[in-house]
C-alpha positions as CSV (number, residue, x, y, z in Angstrom):
1,M,30.5,156.9,64.2
2,S,33.7,154.9,64.7
3,L,34.3,153.0,67.9
4,A,36.6,154.4,70.5
5,P,39.9,152.6,70.8
6,R,40.1,149.7,73.2
7,A,43.0,149.3,75.6
8,V,43.6,145.6,76.3
9,I,45.8,145.1,79.3
10,V,47.6,141.7,79.3
11,H,49.0,140.5,82.6
12,R,50.1,137.4,84.4
13,T,49.2,135.8,87.7
14,T,52.0,136.5,90.2
15,E,53.8,133.8,92.1
16,Y,52.2,135.0,95.4
17,E,48.7,134.6,93.9
18,E,49.6,131.1,92.7
19,L,50.8,130.2,96.2
20,L,47.6,131.4,97.7
21,A,45.6,129.5,95.2
22,R,47.5,126.3,96.0
23,H,47.8,126.7,99.8
24,G,44.7,128.7,100.7
25,T,46.2,131.2,103.2
26,H,49.2,133.5,103.6
27,G,50.3,131.5,106.6
28,Q,50.2,128.2,104.9
29,A,52.1,129.6,101.9
30,E,54.7,131.1,104.3
31,F,55.1,127.7,106.0
32,F,55.5,126.0,102.6
33,L,58.3,128.4,101.5
34,S,60.1,128.4,104.8
35,S,60.3,124.6,104.7
36,R,62.3,125.0,101.5
37,G,64.6,127.8,102.7
38,R,62.7,130.7,101.1
39,S,60.9,133.7,102.6
40,I,57.4,134.8,101.6
41,H,58.3,138.4,102.2
42,E,60.2,138.8,98.9
43,V,57.4,137.1,97.0
44,A,54.8,139.3,98.6
45,E,56.8,142.4,97.8
46,R,57.1,141.5,94.2
47,H,53.4,140.9,94.1
48,G,52.8,144.3,95.6
49,R,55.0,146.0,93.0
50,S,53.3,144.2,90.2
51,R,49.8,145.0,91.4
52,R,50.7,148.7,91.9
53,A,52.2,148.9,88.4
54,L,49.1,147.3,87.0
55,A,46.8,149.8,88.7
56,A,48.9,152.6,87.4
57,V,48.6,151.3,83.8
58,S,44.9,150.9,84.2
59,A,44.5,154.4,85.5
60,A,46.4,155.8,82.6
61,V,43.8,154.6,80.0
62,P,41.8,157.6,78.7
63,A,38.3,157.8,80.2
64,Q,36.6,157.8,76.7
65,W,38.4,154.6,75.7
66,R,37.0,151.1,76.1
67,R,39.1,148.7,78.1
68,A,39.6,145.0,78.8
69,R,41.9,142.9,80.9
70,V,43.1,139.4,80.0
71,E,45.3,137.0,82.0
72,R,48.0,135.0,80.2
73,A,46.2,131.7,80.6
74,D,43.2,133.1,78.8
75,L,45.0,134.5,75.8
76,D,44.0,131.6,73.5
77,R,40.3,132.3,74.2
78,F,40.4,136.1,73.9
79,L,39.3,137.8,70.7
80,F,41.5,140.8,69.8
81,A,39.9,143.4,67.6
82,P,41.6,145.5,64.8
83,E,41.1,148.8,66.8
84,D,42.8,147.4,70.0
85,V,45.9,148.9,71.5
86,V,47.5,146.1,73.5
87,V,49.3,146.9,76.7
88,V,51.5,144.1,78.0
89,A,52.3,144.7,81.7
90,G,54.9,142.2,83.0
91,Q,57.9,140.4,81.7
92,D,59.5,140.2,78.2
93,G,58.2,136.7,77.7
94,L,54.6,137.9,78.2
95,V,55.0,140.1,75.0
96,A,56.0,137.0,73.1
97,N,53.1,135.0,74.5
98,T,50.7,137.7,73.4
99,A,52.2,138.3,69.9
100,K,51.0,135.1,68.4
101,Y,47.4,136.1,68.9
102,L,47.7,139.5,67.2
103,D,47.3,140.8,63.7
104,G,49.0,144.1,63.4
105,Q,47.7,145.8,66.6
106,P,50.2,148.1,68.2
107,V,51.8,146.8,71.4
108,V,53.1,148.7,74.4
109,G,55.5,146.8,76.7
110,I,55.4,147.9,80.3
111,D,58.0,146.6,82.8
112,T,56.2,146.1,86.1
113,D,59.3,145.1,88.0
114,P,62.4,147.0,86.7
115,G,65.7,145.4,87.5
116,R,64.4,141.8,87.3
117,N,63.5,141.9,83.5
118,A,65.9,142.4,80.7
119,G,63.7,145.0,79.1
120,V,64.1,143.8,75.6
121,L,60.4,143.9,74.9
122,V,58.9,145.6,78.0
123,R,60.8,148.8,77.4
124,H,58.7,151.3,79.3
125,R,57.6,152.2,82.9
126,P,54.0,152.5,84.1
127,A,54.3,156.3,84.1
128,D,54.8,156.3,80.3
129,T,51.5,154.5,79.6
130,A,49.3,157.6,78.9
131,R,51.8,159.1,76.5
132,L,52.3,155.8,74.7
133,L,48.5,155.2,74.3
134,R,48.1,158.6,72.7
135,A,51.0,157.9,70.4
136,A,49.6,154.5,69.4
137,V,46.5,156.0,67.9
138,G,48.1,159.0,66.4
139,R,50.4,159.6,63.4
140,A,53.5,160.1,65.5
141,A,53.7,156.5,66.7
142,T,57.2,154.9,66.2
143,T,57.2,151.1,66.1
144,D,59.7,148.3,65.6
145,E,58.3,145.8,63.1
146,L,59.6,142.5,64.7
147,T,59.8,139.4,62.4
148,M,57.8,136.4,63.4
149,V,58.0,132.7,62.5
150,E,55.0,130.7,61.3
151,A,54.2,127.0,60.9
152,V,51.4,125.9,58.5
153,A,50.3,122.3,58.4
154,D,48.8,120.6,55.4
155,D,45.4,120.5,57.0
156,T,45.5,124.4,57.3
157,Q,46.4,124.5,61.0
158,R,48.6,127.6,61.5
159,L,50.9,128.7,64.3
160,V,52.7,132.0,64.7
161,A,55.4,132.9,67.2
162,L,57.7,135.8,68.1
163,N,60.7,133.9,69.4
164,E,60.8,130.4,68.1
165,I,58.7,127.4,67.1
166,Y,59.6,123.9,68.4
167,L,58.6,120.8,66.4
168,G,58.9,117.4,67.9
169,R,57.5,115.1,70.5
170,P,55.8,116.9,73.5
171,D,58.0,114.9,75.9
172,H,61.2,115.8,74.0
173,Q,62.1,112.2,73.4
174,T,63.0,110.8,69.9
175,S,61.1,112.4,67.1
176,R,61.0,110.7,63.7
177,Y,60.3,112.8,60.5
178,R,61.6,113.7,57.1
179,L,63.2,117.1,56.7
180,D,63.2,119.0,53.4
181,L,63.9,122.6,52.2
182,D,61.3,124.2,50.0
183,G,61.5,127.4,48.0
184,P,64.2,129.1,45.8
185,G,67.7,127.8,46.5
186,D,70.9,129.8,46.9
187,P,73.1,130.1,43.8
188,A,75.8,127.5,43.9
189,E,79.2,128.7,45.1
190,P,82.3,127.0,46.4
191,A,81.7,125.5,49.9
192,R,83.5,127.0,52.8
193,A,84.5,124.5,55.4
194,A,84.5,125.2,59.2
195,V,87.4,124.6,61.5
196,G,87.9,120.9,62.1
197,A,86.8,120.0,58.5
198,G,90.0,121.0,56.9
199,G,88.9,124.4,55.9
200,D,90.4,127.9,56.1
201,G,89.2,128.4,59.7
202,D,86.6,131.2,59.1
203,G,84.0,129.2,61.1
204,R,81.2,129.7,58.5
205,S,79.4,127.2,56.4
206,G,77.9,127.8,53.0
207,P,74.7,129.7,52.4
208,G,71.5,128.6,54.0
209,I,72.5,125.1,55.1
210,G,74.8,123.3,57.5
211,R,75.9,119.7,57.1
212,R,78.0,117.6,59.4
213,G,80.7,115.4,57.8
214,S,82.0,112.1,59.1
215,D,84.8,113.9,61.0
216,G,82.3,116.1,62.9
217,G,82.9,119.3,61.1
218,R,80.3,121.3,59.2
219,R,80.4,121.5,55.4
220,G,78.6,124.2,53.4
221,R,76.1,123.1,50.7
222,A,74.1,125.1,48.2
223,G,71.5,124.7,45.5
224,D,69.8,121.4,44.9
225,D,72.0,119.5,47.4
226,A,70.6,121.7,50.2
227,R,67.1,120.7,49.3
228,A,67.7,116.9,48.9
229,G,66.2,116.3,52.4
230,E,66.7,113.3,54.7
231,A,64.9,111.1,57.2
232,Q,65.9,112.0,60.8
233,A,65.5,110.9,64.4
234,S,66.3,113.7,66.9
235,S,65.1,115.6,69.9
236,G,63.2,117.9,67.6
237,V,63.7,121.0,65.4
238,L,63.9,124.6,66.6
239,V,63.2,127.5,64.2
240,G,63.8,131.0,65.6
241,T,63.8,134.7,64.9
242,G,66.1,137.6,65.7
243,T,64.0,138.4,68.8
244,G,64.4,134.8,69.9
245,A,68.2,135.1,69.5
246,T,68.4,136.2,73.1
247,G,67.0,132.9,74.4
248,W,66.7,129.2,73.5
249,L,67.9,129.8,69.9
250,R,71.1,131.5,71.1
251,S,72.0,128.6,73.3
252,L,71.9,126.2,70.3
253,W,73.7,128.8,68.1
254,R,76.6,129.0,70.6
255,E,76.7,125.3,71.0
256,R,77.1,124.9,67.2
257,G,79.9,127.5,67.1
258,G,77.9,130.3,65.5
259,S,78.3,129.2,62.0
260,H,75.5,131.4,60.7
261,P,75.2,135.0,61.9
262,L,72.2,135.7,64.3
263,P,69.4,137.6,62.6
264,A,68.4,141.1,63.8
265,P,64.9,141.3,65.4
266,A,63.5,143.1,62.4
267,E,65.3,141.1,59.7
268,A,63.3,138.7,57.6
269,R,65.5,135.8,58.3
270,L,65.3,132.8,60.6
271,L,67.8,130.2,62.0
272,W,66.9,126.6,62.4
273,F,68.6,123.8,64.3
274,V,68.1,120.1,64.7
275,R,68.5,118.9,68.3
276,E,70.6,115.8,68.9
277,A,70.2,114.2,65.5
278,W,70.8,110.4,65.7
279,P,72.6,108.4,63.0
280,S,71.2,105.0,62.0
281,P,70.9,102.9,58.8
282,T,67.6,104.7,58.1
283,T,68.2,108.2,59.5
284,G,70.8,110.8,58.7
285,T,72.6,113.6,60.6
286,S,73.8,115.8,57.7
287,L,71.1,118.5,57.7
288,V,71.4,120.0,61.2
289,E,71.3,123.8,60.8
290,G,70.7,126.6,58.4
291,D,68.8,129.8,57.8
292,L,65.6,130.7,56.1
293,T,64.9,133.9,54.2
294,A,61.6,135.1,52.9
295,G,60.2,132.6,50.4
296,R,62.1,129.6,51.8
297,R,60.4,127.0,54.0
298,L,61.6,124.1,56.1
299,R,59.2,121.2,55.6
300,I,58.8,118.5,58.2
301,T,56.9,115.3,57.3
302,V,55.9,113.3,60.3
303,E,57.0,109.6,60.5
304,S,55.7,108.7,63.9
305,D,52.3,108.6,65.7
306,R,52.4,112.1,67.1
307,L,54.4,115.2,66.9
308,V,53.5,118.8,68.0
309,A,54.5,122.3,67.1
310,F,54.3,125.0,69.7
311,G,55.6,128.6,69.9
312,D,57.3,130.6,72.6
313,G,56.8,128.0,75.3
314,M,53.0,127.8,75.0
315,E,52.8,124.0,75.0
316,S,49.0,124.1,75.8
317,D,48.3,125.8,72.4
318,A,50.1,123.5,70.0
319,L,49.5,122.1,66.5
320,E,48.8,118.3,66.7
321,L,50.5,116.4,63.9
322,T,50.2,112.7,63.1
323,W,51.8,110.1,60.7
324,G,52.2,111.4,57.1
325,Q,51.2,115.0,57.8
326,S,53.6,117.7,56.8
327,V,54.2,121.2,58.2
328,R,56.1,124.1,56.6
329,V,58.0,126.6,58.7
330,G,59.3,130.0,57.5
331,V,59.1,133.8,57.9
332,S,55.6,134.9,58.7
333,D,53.7,137.7,56.8
334,T,52.6,138.9,60.3
335,S,55.0,141.0,62.3
336,L,54.8,142.5,65.8
337,R,54.3,146.3,66.0
338,L,56.1,147.2,69.2
339,L,56.1,150.9,70.3
340,V,59.5,152.3,71.0
């Protein structure tokens, strides 16, 4: 006899609950906020809406199903099972926080506070929960298979993320490392220069790699030159997916002039950017951006005492890397199955 499905409801502590945990009582929390020009009433109202939505989601789980609840802070200690249906009740970011711990389980995103969330990943209302749970275990389920990014260290540590992976120092100060590209290269073709580098003004660099010339413009490179690698000192490296293209990745992409098209959420392609690369006699600034398709990897070899790699803002669950270690980053074989 097979096990009944298990609904795992993922939620996050509200701001009101955090205030009570810190200050002890409603009155003390109210005094604290009022001294900073804020009202506790709005915070309490949001808490009430979130708890009512969470109760509605829980009530929609079929009686014959098993169930579990897990708070965001406990995700790294929770064991998801293959037969789970994961219901994320909260903000878009909570889906990303949960995705890294899954392995193909279907995910239902429930918006507990409509109007405050973008609804990119939490696409449904609490009233839709029962219907979506039935669909998740049936043949009629329609899902988006969202691309994820992974980092694998040479000591077998592995990290998966839905939006982006950051590699660098945990305090975001100068990181020292060597950057290389692994995997099949792009066929050589004439480089297309960006505006400011004496090109034709189409604003695009060559395939898969961006280089900065001495005049500040980007020059396209392909083939073996793209994989030559260089030692760098920077504020870290960011590698992101199409889903992450609505957040941190997009800000870097806009800052660099959008020389590579943003990937779609389900496209097996990543963008990577080096943050604030610093030129010196021993470090370069030529390899600053590019894309990674399936089979290609960005390899970072640590040249300082400690670097970390963490995904989707979860700094508490990071890979620890030390001098001489290398980590390879690319498209993950794992994807997020998000019900539509």
